[in-house]
C-alpha positions as CSV (number, residue, x, y, z in Angstrom):
1,M,10.2,1.5,216.6
2,E,8.6,-1.4,214.5
3,K,5.4,-0.1,215.2
4,V,6.1,3.2,212.8
5,E,7.4,1.1,210.5
6,Y,4.4,-1.1,210.1
7,K,2.2,2.6,210.0
8,E,4.5,3.9,207.4
9,R,4.5,0.9,204.8
10,S,0.6,0.8,206.0
11,S,-0.3,4.6,204.8
12,V,2.0,3.9,201.5
13,G,0.1,0.3,200.6
14,Q,-3.0,2.7,201.5
15,F,-1.6,5.1,199.0
16,L,-1.1,2.7,196.4
17,L,-4.4,0.9,196.8
18,R,-6.2,4.4,196.8
19,L,-4.3,4.9,193.5
20,V,-5.1,1.9,191.5
21,V,-8.6,1.3,192.6
22,G,-8.9,5.5,191.5
23,A,-7.6,4.8,187.9
24,V,-10.2,2.0,187.3
25,V,-13.0,4.4,189.2
26,L,-11.7,7.6,187.1
27,A,-11.5,5.2,183.9
28,I,-15.3,4.3,184.4
29,T,-16.6,7.5,185.2
30,A,-15.2,9.1,182.2
31,F,-16.6,6.2,180.2
32,F,-20.2,6.8,181.6
33,T,-20.0,11.0,181.7
34,P,-21.2,13.0,178.9
35,G,-18.4,16.0,178.2
36,F,-15.5,13.7,179.8
37,T,-12.8,12.5,178.2
38,I,-9.3,10.8,178.4
39,S,-7.4,10.6,175.6
40,S,-4.8,7.9,176.7
41,W,-3.8,5.2,179.2
42,L,-0.6,7.9,180.3
43,S,-3.0,10.6,180.7
44,L,-5.2,8.2,182.8
45,A,-2.3,7.0,185.1
46,I,-1.4,10.5,185.6
47,A,-4.6,12.0,186.4
48,A,-5.0,9.1,188.9
49,I,-2.1,9.8,190.8
50,V,-3.0,13.8,190.6
51,L,-6.7,12.6,191.9
52,A,-4.8,10.5,194.8
53,V,-2.8,13.3,196.0
54,L,-5.2,15.9,195.7
55,D,-7.7,13.9,197.4
56,M,-5.1,13.3,200.4
57,L,-3.8,17.3,200.6
58,V,-7.6,18.5,200.7
59,N,-8.1,15.4,203.5
60,M,-4.8,16.4,205.4
61,I,-5.4,20.0,205.0
62,S,-9.0,20.6,205.8
63,G,-10.3,17.3,207.3
64,I,-12.8,16.7,204.9
65,N,-13.0,13.6,202.9
66,A,-13.4,13.8,199.0
67,A,-15.7,11.3,198.6
68,P,-18.9,12.5,196.7
69,F,-21.5,10.2,199.1
70,G,-19.2,10.3,201.9
71,R,-20.0,13.4,203.1
72,G,-22.4,14.6,202.0
73,I,-22.9,18.3,199.8
74,S,-19.4,19.2,200.9
75,G,-17.6,15.9,199.7
76,F,-20.0,16.1,196.3
77,V,-18.6,19.9,195.6
78,L,-14.8,19.4,196.8
79,A,-15.1,15.8,194.3
80,A,-16.7,17.6,191.4
81,V,-13.9,20.4,191.8
82,I,-10.7,18.1,192.1
83,I,-12.5,16.1,189.3
84,Y,-12.6,19.2,187.2
85,A,-9.3,21.1,188.2
86,I,-7.1,17.9,186.9
87,K,-8.3,19.5,183.6
88,F,-5.6,22.2,184.1
89,I,-2.9,19.8,185.2
90,V,-2.9,16.7,183.5
91,P,-2.7,17.0,179.2
92,G,-5.3,14.4,177.4
93,Y,-7.3,15.0,180.4
94,N,-10.6,17.1,179.2
95,I,-14.0,17.9,180.9
96,T,-16.5,20.3,181.3
97,I,-18.2,21.8,184.5
98,L,-21.5,20.1,183.9
99,G,-19.6,17.1,183.0
100,A,-17.4,17.3,186.6
101,L,-20.6,17.4,188.5
102,I,-22.0,14.5,186.8
103,G,-18.9,12.5,187.0
104,A,-18.8,13.4,191.0
105,V,-21.9,11.7,191.0
106,I,-21.1,8.7,188.6
107,Y,-17.8,8.6,190.6
108,G,-19.6,8.6,193.9
109,I,-21.6,5.3,192.7
110,V,-18.7,3.6,190.9
111,D,-16.8,4.3,194.0
112,A,-19.0,2.9,196.2
113,I,-19.4,-0.6,194.1
114,I,-15.9,-1.2,193.5
115,P,-14.3,-2.5,197.2
116,G,-11.1,-1.6,198.5
117,R,-11.3,2.2,198.8
118,A,-10.3,3.1,202.5
119,M,-11.0,6.7,202.9
């Protein structure tokens, strides 16, 4: 029974780590991506939560990891779609389609550099 509790804590810890690192990576991506703006820290925090939840749901449903460089073209396209779709959920988060494509590349590069994102 302790093993189950340990796994549950581990998955919650992984989600929180994914959330924090995702917020940092998302902020850096928005800074370097033309056509991508996040208007406030609150919008960034909400976008990071939405990004982590969408990434987790897509991974659970399809088994595809939305890491732009982790799964080839399918991961890249999925990352761009998720980055773009957040625009419709989070106020203060604006991105163009071209910005989402460029953002997926930048997100993948920054995500590969920053340690701690266990996917």
